[in-house]
ROSE-792484 format. One record per atom (N, C-alpha, C): y, z negated, x negated; residue number from 1; atom name; residue in three letters. Coordinates in Angstrom, 3 decimals. Each point is the difference from the previous one (the first is absolute). Example, Ala and Ser with C-alpha at 12.3 -4.5 7.8 and 13.67 -1.06 7.14 Angstrom:
BEGIN
@v=-5.690, w=-7.800, u=-13.190, nr=1, atom=N, rest=ALA $
@v=1.190, w=0.000, u=0.890, nr=1, atom=CA, rest=ALA $
@v=1.200, w=0.000, u=-0.900, nr=1, atom=C, rest=ALA $
@v=1.050, w=0.720, u=0.350, nr=2, atom=N, rest=SER $
@v=1.190, w=-0.060, u=-0.820, nr=2, atom=CA, rest=SER $
@v=1.090, w=-0.730, u=0.770, nr=2, atom=C, rest=SER $
***
This chain:
BEGIN
@v=24.718, w=-11.352, u=2.918, nr=1, atom=N, rest=MET $
@v=-0.792, w=0.289, u=1.168, nr=1, atom=CA, rest=MET $
@v=-1.171, w=-0.963, u=0.069, nr=1, atom=C, rest=MET $
@v=-0.153, w=-0.624, u=1.132, nr=2, atom=N, rest=GLU $
@v=-1.072, w=-0.964, u=0.191, nr=2, atom=CA, rest=GLU $
@v=-1.230, w=0.703, u=0.564, nr=2, atom=C, rest=GLU $
@v=-1.162, w=-0.333, u=-0.533, nr=3, atom=N, rest=VAL $
@v=-1.254, w=0.591, u=0.450, nr=3, atom=CA, rest=VAL $
@v=-0.702, w=-1.013, u=0.898, nr=3, atom=C, rest=VAL $
@v=-0.334, w=0.442, u=1.202, nr=4, atom=N, rest=SER $
@v=-0.649, w=-0.895, u=0.957, nr=4, atom=CA, rest=SER $
@v=-1.472, w=-0.189, u=-0.356, nr=4, atom=C, rest=SER $
@v=-0.614, w=-1.005, u=0.608, nr=5, atom=N, rest=ALA $
@v=-1.432, w=-0.243, u=-0.211, nr=5, atom=CA, rest=ALA $
@v=-0.812, w=1.195, u=0.474, nr=5, atom=C, rest=ALA $
@v=0.423, w=0.606, u=1.080, nr=6, atom=N, rest=SER $
@v=-0.680, w=1.186, u=0.521, nr=6, atom=CA, rest=SER $
@v=0.077, w=1.152, u=-0.993, nr=6, atom=C, rest=SER $
@v=1.166, w=0.185, u=-0.603, nr=7, atom=N, rest=ASP $
@v=0.159, w=1.063, u=-0.998, nr=7, atom=CA, rest=ASP $
@v=-0.865, w=-0.278, u=-1.227, nr=7, atom=C, rest=ASP $
@v=-0.078, w=-1.261, u=-0.410, nr=8, atom=N, rest=ARG $
@v=-0.844, w=-0.352, u=-1.146, nr=8, atom=CA, rest=ARG $
@v=-1.465, w=0.272, u=0.310, nr=8, atom=C, rest=ARG $
@v=-0.404, w=-0.258, u=1.244, nr=9, atom=N, rest=GLU $
@v=-1.375, w=0.278, u=0.404, nr=9, atom=CA, rest=GLU $
@v=-0.273, w=1.498, u=-0.072, nr=9, atom=C, rest=GLU $
@v=0.940, w=0.809, u=0.484, nr=10, atom=N, rest=LEU $
@v=-0.172, w=1.449, u=-0.071, nr=10, atom=CA, rest=LEU $
@v=-0.091, w=0.461, u=-1.452, nr=10, atom=C, rest=LEU $
@v=0.833, w=-0.533, u=-0.851, nr=11, atom=N, rest=ILE $
@v=-0.028, w=0.364, u=-1.416, nr=11, atom=CA, rest=ILE $
@v=-1.365, w=-0.343, u=-0.604, nr=11, atom=C, rest=ILE $
@v=-0.525, w=-1.165, u=0.338, nr=12, atom=N, rest=ALA $
@v=-1.313, w=-0.403, u=-0.510, nr=12, atom=CA, rest=ALA $
@v=-1.091, w=0.944, u=0.504, nr=12, atom=C, rest=ALA $
@v=0.074, w=0.368, u=1.275, nr=13, atom=N, rest=VAL $
@v=-0.981, w=0.918, u=0.577, nr=13, atom=CA, rest=VAL $
@v=0.067, w=1.348, u=-0.706, nr=13, atom=C, rest=VAL $
@v=1.205, w=0.495, u=-0.227, nr=14, atom=N, rest=MET $
@v=0.136, w=1.305, u=-0.642, nr=14, atom=CA, rest=MET $
@v=-0.436, w=-0.052, u=-1.465, nr=14, atom=C, rest=MET $
@v=0.232, w=-1.109, u=-0.665, nr=15, atom=N, rest=ARG $
@v=-0.494, w=-0.128, u=-1.379, nr=15, atom=CA, rest=ARG $
@v=-1.519, w=0.056, u=-0.019, nr=15, atom=C, rest=ARG $
@v=-0.636, w=-0.706, u=0.946, nr=16, atom=N, rest=GLN $
@v=-1.459, w=0.037, u=0.097, nr=16, atom=CA, rest=GLN $
@v=-0.473, w=1.424, u=0.279, nr=16, atom=C, rest=GLN $
@v=0.693, w=0.685, u=0.897, nr=17, atom=N, rest=TYR $
@v=-0.369, w=1.370, u=0.355, nr=17, atom=CA, rest=TYR $
@v=0.041, w=0.895, u=-1.234, nr=17, atom=C, rest=TYR $
@v=1.097, w=-0.050, u=-0.743, nr=18, atom=N, rest=PHE $
@v=0.130, w=0.881, u=-1.150, nr=18, atom=CA, rest=PHE $
@v=-0.935, w=-0.399, u=-1.142, nr=18, atom=C, rest=PHE $
@v=-0.328, w=-1.279, u=-0.111, nr=19, atom=N, rest=ALA $
@v=-0.996, w=-0.412, u=-0.998, nr=19, atom=CA, rest=ALA $
@v=-1.375, w=0.544, u=0.373, nr=19, atom=C, rest=ALA $
@v=-0.354, w=-0.092, u=1.287, nr=20, atom=N, rest=ALA $
@v=-1.282, w=0.547, u=0.466, nr=20, atom=CA, rest=ALA $
@v=-0.023, w=1.512, u=-0.178, nr=20, atom=C, rest=ALA $
@v=1.117, w=0.648, u=0.282, nr=21, atom=N, rest=LYS $
@v=0.081, w=1.456, u=-0.146, nr=21, atom=CA, rest=LYS $
@v=-0.199, w=0.410, u=-1.454, nr=21, atom=C, rest=LYS $
@v=0.646, w=-0.714, u=-0.916, nr=22, atom=N, rest=ALA $
@v=-0.142, w=0.312, u=-1.428, nr=22, atom=CA, rest=ALA $
@v=-1.444, w=-0.213, u=-0.455, nr=22, atom=C, rest=ALA $
@v=-0.614, w=-1.091, u=0.451, nr=23, atom=N, rest=GLU $
@v=-1.391, w=-0.264, u=-0.371, nr=23, atom=CA, rest=GLU $
@v=-0.916, w=1.092, u=0.561, nr=23, atom=C, rest=GLU $
@v=0.241, w=0.396, u=1.241, nr=24, atom=N, rest=LEU $
@v=-0.822, w=1.042, u=0.614, nr=24, atom=CA, rest=LEU $
@v=0.153, w=1.322, u=-0.745, nr=24, atom=C, rest=LEU $
@v=1.217, w=0.371, u=-0.353, nr=25, atom=N, rest=GLU $
@v=0.213, w=1.254, u=-0.731, nr=25, atom=CA, rest=GLU $
@v=-0.734, w=-0.019, u=-1.338, nr=25, atom=C, rest=GLU $
@v=0.076, w=-1.110, u=-0.689, nr=26, atom=N, rest=SER $
@v=-0.689, w=-0.127, u=-1.286, nr=26, atom=CA, rest=SER $
@v=-1.514, w=0.100, u=0.191, nr=26, atom=C, rest=SER $
@v=-0.500, w=-0.684, u=1.005, nr=27, atom=N, rest=LEU $
@v=-1.425, w=0.015, u=0.283, nr=27, atom=CA, rest=LEU $
@v=-0.470, w=1.401, u=0.386, nr=27, atom=C, rest=LEU $
@v=0.803, w=0.690, u=0.811, nr=28, atom=N, rest=LYS $
@v=-0.348, w=1.371, u=0.398, nr=28, atom=CA, rest=LYS $
@v=-0.067, w=0.922, u=-1.215, nr=28, atom=C, rest=LYS $
@v=0.951, w=-0.146, u=-0.921, nr=29, atom=N, rest=GLU $
@v=-0.002, w=0.826, u=-1.210, nr=29, atom=CA, rest=GLU $
@v=-1.245, w=-0.269, u=-0.836, nr=29, atom=C, rest=GLU $
@v=-0.358, w=-1.278, u=-0.150, nr=30, atom=N, rest=GLN $
@v=-1.185, w=-0.363, u=-0.782, nr=30, atom=CA, rest=GLN $
@v=-1.270, w=0.541, u=0.649, nr=30, atom=C, rest=GLN $
@v=-0.089, w=-0.155, u=1.311, nr=31, atom=N, rest=LEU $
@v=-1.187, w=0.475, u=0.707, nr=31, atom=CA, rest=LEU $
@v=-0.129, w=1.517, u=-0.078, nr=31, atom=C, rest=LEU $
@v=1.111, w=0.681, u=0.191, nr=32, atom=N, rest=GLU $
@v=-0.048, w=1.463, u=-0.045, nr=32, atom=CA, rest=GLU $
@v=-0.359, w=0.491, u=-1.397, nr=32, atom=C, rest=GLU $
@v=0.520, w=-0.647, u=-1.029, nr=33, atom=N, rest=ALA $
@v=-0.357, w=0.369, u=-1.374, nr=33, atom=CA, rest=ALA $
@v=-1.493, w=-0.221, u=-0.235, nr=33, atom=C, rest=ALA $
@v=-0.521, w=-1.112, u=0.508, nr=34, atom=N, rest=ALA $
@v=-1.432, w=-0.287, u=-0.154, nr=34, atom=CA, rest=ALA $
@v=-0.835, w=1.018, u=0.778, nr=34, atom=C, rest=ALA $
@v=0.452, w=0.379, u=1.182, nr=35, atom=N, rest=ARG $
@v=-0.729, w=0.980, u=0.814, nr=35, atom=CA, rest=ARG $
@v=-0.064, w=1.350, u=-0.717, nr=35, atom=C, rest=ARG $
@v=1.160, w=0.415, u=-0.526, nr=36, atom=N, rest=GLN $
@v=0.034, w=1.293, u=-0.687, nr=36, atom=CA, rest=GLN $
@v=-0.854, w=-0.020, u=-1.270, nr=36, atom=C, rest=GLN $
@v=0.044, w=-1.118, u=-0.719, nr=37, atom=N, rest=ALA $
@v=-0.798, w=-0.118, u=-1.224, nr=37, atom=CA, rest=ALA $
@v=-1.491, w=0.042, u=0.314, nr=37, atom=C, rest=ALA $
@v=-0.388, w=-0.572, u=1.148, nr=38, atom=N, rest=ALA $
@v=-1.409, w=-0.010, u=0.399, nr=38, atom=CA, rest=ALA $
@v=-0.413, w=1.313, u=0.653, nr=38, atom=C, rest=ALA $
@v=0.991, w=0.806, u=0.410, nr=39, atom=N, rest=GLY $
@v=-0.307, w=1.255, u=0.656, nr=39, atom=CA, rest=GLY $
@v=-0.593, w=-0.184, u=1.390, nr=39, atom=C, rest=GLY $
@v=0.288, w=-1.108, u=0.630, nr=40, atom=N, rest=GLU $
@v=-0.558, w=-0.323, u=1.320, nr=40, atom=CA, rest=GLU $
@v=0.832, w=0.622, u=1.115, nr=40, atom=C, rest=GLU $
@v=-0.661, w=0.290, u=1.096, nr=41, atom=N, rest=ALA $
@v=0.688, w=0.482, u=1.197, nr=41, atom=CA, rest=ALA $
@v=0.815, w=-1.139, u=0.600, nr=41, atom=C, rest=ALA $
@v=1.104, w=0.347, u=0.612, nr=42, atom=N, rest=ILE $
@v=0.887, w=-1.007, u=0.585, nr=42, atom=CA, rest=ILE $
@v=-0.741, w=-0.881, u=1.000, nr=42, atom=C, rest=ILE $
@v=-0.728, w=0.624, u=0.908, nr=43, atom=N, rest=GLY $
@v=-0.703, w=-0.746, u=1.043, nr=43, atom=CA, rest=GLY $
@v=-1.020, w=-0.988, u=-0.536, nr=43, atom=C, rest=GLY $
@v=-0.626, w=0.333, u=-1.086, nr=44, atom=N, rest=VAL $
@v=-1.000, w=-0.885, u=-0.604, nr=44, atom=CA, rest=VAL $
@v=0.684, w=-1.100, u=-0.797, nr=44, atom=C, rest=VAL $
@v=0.941, w=0.384, u=-0.839, nr=45, atom=N, rest=PHE $
@v=0.638, w=-0.977, u=-0.889, nr=45, atom=CA, rest=PHE $
@v=0.747, w=-1.076, u=0.784, nr=45, atom=C, rest=PHE $
@v=0.724, w=0.399, u=1.043, nr=46, atom=N, rest=TYR $
@v=0.840, w=-0.956, u=0.722, nr=46, atom=CA, rest=TYR $
@v=-0.734, w=-0.744, u=1.114, nr=46, atom=C, rest=TYR $
@v=-1.294, w=0.139, u=0.069, nr=47, atom=N, rest=ASP $
@v=-0.816, w=-0.751, u=0.957, nr=47, atom=CA, rest=ASP $
@v=-0.599, w=-1.202, u=-0.735, nr=47, atom=C, rest=ASP $
@v=0.470, w=-1.216, u=0.315, nr=48, atom=N, rest=PRO $
@v=-0.493, w=-1.165, u=-0.752, nr=48, atom=CA, rest=PRO $
@v=-1.507, w=-0.228, u=0.157, nr=48, atom=C, rest=PRO $
@v=-0.592, w=0.534, u=1.052, nr=49, atom=N, rest=ARG $
@v=-1.454, w=-0.152, u=0.183, nr=49, atom=CA, rest=ARG $
@v=-0.767, w=0.893, u=-0.968, nr=49, atom=C, rest=ARG $
@v=0.625, w=1.088, u=-0.411, nr=50, atom=N, rest=GLN $
@v=-0.661, w=0.935, u=-0.914, nr=50, atom=CA, rest=GLN $
@v=0.452, w=-0.164, u=-1.446, nr=50, atom=C, rest=GLN $
@v=1.043, w=-0.783, u=-0.227, nr=51, atom=N, rest=ASN $
@v=0.549, w=-0.144, u=-1.344, nr=51, atom=CA, rest=ASN $
@v=0.149, w=-1.490, u=-0.318, nr=51, atom=C, rest=ASN $
@v=-1.112, w=-0.616, u=-0.306, nr=52, atom=N, rest=ALA $
@v=-0.006, w=-1.445, u=-0.253, nr=52, atom=CA, rest=ALA $
@v=0.865, w=-0.386, u=-1.198, nr=52, atom=C, rest=ALA $
@v=0.112, w=0.882, u=-0.982, nr=53, atom=N, rest=ALA $
@v=0.771, w=-0.316, u=-1.207, nr=53, atom=CA, rest=ALA $
@v=1.482, w=-0.211, u=0.316, nr=53, atom=C, rest=ALA $
@v=0.511, w=0.679, u=1.011, nr=54, atom=N, rest=TYR $
@v=1.421, w=-0.108, u=0.342, nr=54, atom=CA, rest=TYR $
@v=0.228, w=-0.596, u=1.392, nr=54, atom=C, rest=TYR $
@v=-1.037, w=-0.555, u=0.579, nr=55, atom=N, rest=ALA $
@v=0.090, w=-0.529, u=1.368, nr=55, atom=CA, rest=ALA $
@v=1.098, w=-1.055, u=0.138, nr=55, atom=C, rest=ALA $
@v=0.111, w=-0.897, u=-0.963, nr=56, atom=N, rest=ALA $
@v=1.028, w=-1.053, u=0.088, nr=56, atom=CA, rest=ALA $
@v=1.403, w=0.609, u=-0.043, nr=56, atom=C, rest=ALA $
@v=0.207, w=0.986, u=-0.856, nr=57, atom=N, rest=ASP $
@v=1.310, w=0.660, u=-0.080, nr=57, atom=CA, rest=ASP $
@v=0.305, w=0.772, u=1.280, nr=57, atom=C, rest=ASP $
@v=-1.010, w=0.658, u=0.547, nr=58, atom=N, rest=LEU $
@v=0.189, w=0.746, u=1.241, nr=58, atom=CA, rest=LEU $
@v=0.342, w=-0.940, u=1.152, nr=58, atom=C, rest=LEU $
@v=-0.696, w=-1.121, u=0.062, nr=59, atom=N, rest=GLN $
@v=0.304, w=-0.995, u=1.030, nr=59, atom=CA, rest=GLN $
@v=1.391, w=-0.588, u=-0.210, nr=59, atom=C, rest=GLN $
@v=0.382, w=-0.223, u=-1.241, nr=60, atom=N, rest=ARG $
@v=1.343, w=-0.502, u=-0.304, nr=60, atom=CA, rest=ARG $
@v=1.059, w=0.991, u=0.480, nr=60, atom=C, rest=ARG $
@v=-0.233, w=1.291, u=-0.197, nr=61, atom=N, rest=SER $
@v=0.983, w=0.991, u=0.448, nr=61, atom=CA, rest=SER $
@v=0.126, w=-0.015, u=1.522, nr=61, atom=C, rest=SER $
@v=-1.108, w=-0.172, u=0.702, nr=62, atom=N, rest=HIS $
@v=0.063, w=-0.092, u=1.465, nr=62, atom=CA, rest=HIS $
@v=0.753, w=-1.260, u=0.427, nr=62, atom=C, rest=HIS $
@v=-0.264, w=-1.099, u=-0.703, nr=63, atom=N, rest=HIS $
@v=0.703, w=-1.249, u=0.304, nr=63, atom=CA, rest=HIS $
@v=1.509, w=0.148, u=-0.224, nr=63, atom=C, rest=HIS $
@v=0.378, w=0.640, u=-1.088, nr=64, atom=N, rest=LEU $
@v=1.422, w=0.192, u=-0.302, nr=64, atom=CA, rest=LEU $
@v=0.682, w=0.859, u=1.057, nr=64, atom=C, rest=LEU $
@v=-0.685, w=1.035, u=0.474, nr=65, atom=N, rest=ARG $
@v=0.576, w=0.837, u=1.073, nr=65, atom=CA, rest=ARG $
@v=0.234, w=-0.836, u=1.259, nr=65, atom=C, rest=ARG $
@v=-0.968, w=-0.833, u=0.347, nr=66, atom=N, rest=GLY $
@v=0.151, w=-0.868, u=1.165, nr=66, atom=CA, rest=GLY $
@v=1.123, w=-1.004, u=-0.175, nr=66, atom=C, rest=GLY $
@v=0.093, w=-0.560, u=-1.195, nr=67, atom=N, rest=GLU $
@v=1.074, w=-0.950, u=-0.294, nr=67, atom=CA, rest=GLU $
@v=1.363, w=0.677, u=0.111, nr=67, atom=C, rest=GLU $
@v=0.104, w=1.215, u=-0.521, nr=68, atom=N, rest=MET $
@v=1.266, w=0.730, u=0.075, nr=68, atom=CA, rest=MET $
@v=0.374, w=0.288, u=1.452, nr=68, atom=C, rest=MET $
@v=-0.971, w=0.373, u=0.814, nr=69, atom=N, rest=ALA $
@v=0.272, w=0.274, u=1.418, nr=69, atom=CA, rest=ALA $
@v=0.475, w=-1.265, u=0.703, nr=69, atom=C, rest=ALA $
@v=-0.643, w=-1.112, u=-0.281, nr=70, atom=N, rest=SER $
@v=0.393, w=-1.276, u=0.609, nr=70, atom=CA, rest=SER $
@v=1.411, w=-0.418, u=-0.426, nr=70, atom=C, rest=SER $
@v=0.289, w=0.139, u=-1.277, nr=71, atom=N, rest=LEU $
@v=1.330, w=-0.353, u=-0.501, nr=71, atom=CA, rest=LEU $
@v=1.075, w=0.901, u=0.600, nr=71, atom=C, rest=LEU $
@v=-0.297, w=1.282, u=0.138, nr=72, atom=N, rest=MET $
@v=0.976, w=0.914, u=0.587, nr=72, atom=CA, rest=MET $
@v=0.228, w=-0.327, u=1.476, nr=72, atom=C, rest=MET $
@v=-1.045, w=-0.401, u=0.699, nr=73, atom=N, rest=GLN $
@v=0.166, w=-0.411, u=1.399, nr=73, atom=CA, rest=GLN $
@v=0.913, w=-1.220, u=0.099, nr=73, atom=C, rest=GLN $
@v=-0.164, w=-0.946, u=-0.931, nr=74, atom=N, rest=ARG $
@v=0.885, w=-1.170, u=-0.006, nr=74, atom=CA, rest=ARG $
@v=1.441, w=0.410, u=-0.258, nr=74, atom=C, rest=ARG $
@v=0.210, w=0.916, u=-0.946, nr=75, atom=N, rest=ALA $
@v=1.352, w=0.461, u=-0.314, nr=75, atom=CA, rest=ALA $
@v=0.601, w=0.752, u=1.188, nr=75, atom=C, rest=ALA $
@v=-0.809, w=0.818, u=0.661, nr=76, atom=N, rest=GLU $
@v=0.490, w=0.735, u=1.173, nr=76, atom=CA, rest=GLU $
@v=0.378, w=-0.957, u=1.121, nr=76, atom=C, rest=GLU $
@v=-0.809, w=-1.029, u=0.219, nr=77, atom=N, rest=ALA $
@v=0.313, w=-0.994, u=1.033, nr=77, atom=CA, rest=ALA $
@v=1.304, w=-0.716, u=-0.334, nr=77, atom=C, rest=ALA $
@v=0.185, w=-0.328, u=-1.274, nr=78, atom=N, rest=TRP $
@v=1.250, w=-0.633, u=-0.420, nr=78, atom=CA, rest=TRP $
@v=1.164, w=0.943, u=0.272, nr=78, atom=C, rest=TRP $
@v=-0.175, w=1.274, u=-0.329, nr=79, atom=N, rest=GLY $
@v=1.060, w=0.986, u=0.209, nr=79, atom=CA, rest=GLY $
@v=0.353, w=0.149, u=1.472, nr=79, atom=C, rest=GLY $
@v=-1.014, w=0.042, u=0.858, nr=80, atom=N, rest=ARG $
@v=0.267, w=0.104, u=1.438, nr=80, atom=CA, rest=ARG $
@v=0.754, w=-1.230, u=0.499, nr=80, atom=C, rest=ARG $
@v=-0.407, w=-1.172, u=-0.445, nr=81, atom=N, rest=ALA $
@v=0.673, w=-1.232, u=0.418, nr=81, atom=CA, rest=ALA $
@v=1.438, w=-0.030, u=-0.504, nr=81, atom=C, rest=ALA $
@v=0.206, w=0.426, u=-1.242, nr=82, atom=N, rest=ALA $
@v=1.351, w=0.011, u=-0.562, nr=82, atom=CA, rest=ALA $
@v=0.880, w=1.005, u=0.734, nr=82, atom=C, rest=ALA $
@v=-0.568, w=1.165, u=0.338, nr=83, atom=N, rest=SER $
@v=0.768, w=1.005, u=0.737, nr=83, atom=CA, rest=SER $
@v=0.392, w=-0.512, u=1.374, nr=83, atom=C, rest=SER $
@v=-0.933, w=-0.659, u=0.675, nr=84, atom=N, rest=ALA $
@v=0.294, w=-0.552, u=1.319, nr=84, atom=CA, rest=ALA $
@v=1.087, w=-1.069, u=-0.108, nr=84, atom=C, rest=ALA $
@v=-0.083, w=-0.836, u=-1.025, nr=85, atom=N, rest=ALA $
@v=1.019, w=-1.047, u=-0.184, nr=85, atom=CA, rest=ALA $
@v=1.353, w=0.628, u=-0.320, nr=85, atom=C, rest=ALA $
@v=-0.004, w=1.049, u=-0.814, nr=86, atom=N, rest=ASP $
@v=1.250, w=0.689, u=-0.320, nr=86, atom=CA, rest=ASP $
@v=0.621, w=0.616, u=1.241, nr=86, atom=C, rest=ASP $
@v=-0.829, w=0.664, u=0.809, nr=87, atom=N, rest=ARG $
@v=0.521, w=0.610, u=1.225, nr=87, atom=CA, rest=ARG $
@v=0.575, w=-1.057, u=0.924, nr=87, atom=C, rest=ARG $
@v=-0.698, w=-1.117, u=0.113, nr=88, atom=N, rest=HIS $
@v=0.475, w=-1.084, u=0.865, nr=88, atom=CA, rest=HIS $
@v=1.296, w=-0.595, u=-0.545, nr=88, atom=C, rest=HIS $
@v=0.035, w=-0.226, u=-1.304, nr=89, atom=N, rest=GLY $
@v=1.202, w=-0.563, u=-0.619, nr=89, atom=CA, rest=GLY $
@v=1.178, w=0.943, u=0.045, nr=89, atom=C, rest=GLY $
@v=-0.234, w=1.278, u=-0.213, nr=90, atom=N, rest=ARG $
@v=1.081, w=0.985, u=0.026, nr=90, atom=CA, rest=ARG $
@v=0.566, w=0.174, u=1.393, nr=90, atom=C, rest=ARG $
@v=-0.861, w=-0.060, u=1.002, nr=91, atom=N, rest=SER $
@v=0.481, w=0.265, u=1.353, nr=91, atom=CA, rest=SER $
@v=1.031, w=-1.030, u=0.429, nr=91, atom=C, rest=SER $
@v=-0.094, w=-1.206, u=-0.528, nr=92, atom=N, rest=GLU $
@v=0.975, w=-1.028, u=0.349, nr=92, atom=CA, rest=GLU $
@v=1.231, w=0.050, u=-0.903, nr=92, atom=C, rest=GLU $
@v=-0.138, w=0.545, u=-1.199, nr=93, atom=N, rest=ALA $
@v=1.097, w=-0.049, u=-0.956, nr=93, atom=CA, rest=ALA $
@v=0.632, w=1.365, u=-0.258, nr=93, atom=C, rest=ALA $
@v=-0.388, w=1.027, u=0.744, nr=94, atom=N, rest=GLU $
@v=0.564, w=1.328, u=-0.228, nr=94, atom=CA, rest=GLU $
@v=1.480, w=0.038, u=0.313, nr=94, atom=C, rest=GLU $
@v=0.765, w=0.688, u=-0.811, nr=95, atom=N, rest=PRO $
@v=1.395, w=0.224, u=0.359, nr=95, atom=CA, rest=PRO $
@v=0.057, w=0.854, u=1.259, nr=95, atom=C, rest=PRO $
@v=1.084, w=-0.153, u=0.767, nr=96, atom=N, rest=GLU $
@v=0.103, w=0.693, u=1.268, nr=96, atom=CA, rest=GLU $
@v=-0.141, w=1.512, u=-0.136, nr=96, atom=C, rest=GLU $
@v=0.551, w=0.566, u=-1.070, nr=97, atom=N, rest=GLU $
@v=-0.051, w=1.461, u=-0.137, nr=97, atom=CA, rest=GLU $
@v=-1.421, w=0.517, u=-0.199, nr=97, atom=C, rest=GLU $
@v=-0.956, w=-0.862, u=-0.369, nr=98, atom=N, rest=TRP $
@v=-1.374, w=0.419, u=-0.183, nr=98, atom=CA, rest=TRP $
@v=-0.808, w=-0.106, u=1.282, nr=98, atom=C, rest=TRP $
@v=0.504, w=-0.701, u=0.972, nr=99, atom=N, rest=GLN $
@v=-0.730, w=-0.160, u=1.245, nr=99, atom=CA, rest=GLN $
@v=0.070, w=1.284, u=0.802, nr=99, atom=C, rest=GLN $
@v=-0.989, w=0.182, u=0.833, nr=100, atom=N, rest=SER $
@v=-0.009, w=1.197, u=0.830, nr=100, atom=CA, rest=SER $
@v=1.112, w=-0.077, u=1.041, nr=100, atom=C, rest=SER $
@v=0.368, w=1.155, u=0.504, nr=101, atom=N, rest=PHE $
@v=1.042, w=0.080, u=1.024, nr=101, atom=CA, rest=PHE $
@v=-0.376, w=-0.841, u=1.215, nr=101, atom=C, rest=PHE $
@v=-1.271, w=0.075, u=0.393, nr=102, atom=N, rest=GLU $
@v=-0.438, w=-0.740, u=1.190, nr=102, atom=CA, rest=GLU $
@v=0.171, w=-1.507, u=-0.182, nr=102, atom=C, rest=GLU $
@v=-0.296, w=-0.505, u=-1.161, nr=103, atom=N, rest=ARG $
@v=0.118, w=-1.441, u=-0.240, nr=103, atom=CA, rest=ARG $
@v=1.470, w=-0.410, u=0.035, nr=103, atom=C, rest=ARG $
@v=0.867, w=0.814, u=-0.583, nr=104, atom=N, rest=ARG $
@v=1.440, w=-0.317, u=0.031, nr=104, atom=CA, rest=ARG $
@v=0.530, w=0.066, u=1.429, nr=104, atom=C, rest=ARG $
@v=-0.457, w=1.001, u=0.744, nr=105, atom=N, rest=ALA $
@v=0.445, w=0.134, u=1.396, nr=105, atom=CA, rest=ALA $
@v=-0.463, w=-1.187, u=0.817, nr=105, atom=C, rest=ALA $
@v=-1.243, w=-0.420, u=-0.192, nr=106, atom=N, rest=ASP $
@v=-0.516, w=-1.169, u=0.707, nr=106, atom=CA, rest=ASP $
@v=0.834, w=-1.241, u=-0.314, nr=106, atom=C, rest=ASP $
@v=0.360, w=-0.161, u=-1.253, nr=107, atom=N, rest=ALA $
@v=0.791, w=-1.166, u=-0.395, nr=107, atom=CA, rest=ALA $
@v=1.406, w=0.058, u=0.635, nr=107, atom=C, rest=ALA $
@v=0.578, w=1.180, u=0.022, nr=108, atom=N, rest=LEU $
@v=1.352, w=0.152, u=0.553, nr=108, atom=CA, rest=LEU $
@v=0.043, w=-0.168, u=1.517, nr=108, atom=C, rest=LEU $
@v=-1.017, w=0.511, u=0.680, nr=109, atom=N, rest=PHE $
@v=0.034, w=0.033, u=1.454, nr=109, atom=CA, rest=PHE $
@v=-0.917, w=-1.038, u=0.653, nr=109, atom=C, rest=PHE $
@v=-0.552, w=-0.882, u=-0.820, nr=110, atom=N, rest=GLY $
@v=-0.776, w=-1.115, u=0.517, nr=110, atom=CA, rest=GLY $
@v=-1.306, w=0.364, u=0.676, nr=110, atom=C, rest=GLY $
@v=-0.632, w=1.058, u=-0.412, nr=111, atom=N, rest=ALA $
@v=-1.274, w=0.401, u=0.627, nr=111, atom=CA, rest=ALA $
@v=-1.141, w=-0.835, u=-0.502, nr=111, atom=C, rest=ALA $
***
């Protein structure tokens, strides 16, 4: 099976997505453990303006969420384009028995 350049791009995007997701999960676990150990309220601990000690990590988690959203949008756009191409390609190559009755009738009666 040959992999197209478009498919390789999607694979790269999804690898980036899952790497960002893994990093975010790890960071969230570390932050939550630190919050619980400090006994801080959620609203205070997760506010980078009020928690200078973890501000960089908190900002990193926000950045990772944004990166994941952007990567997923790229993957969704690829999926929509691939679906449209598949529908277009299938409509020309469908076996007759898969075509709708109306399309077969049009072909038979020249409509």
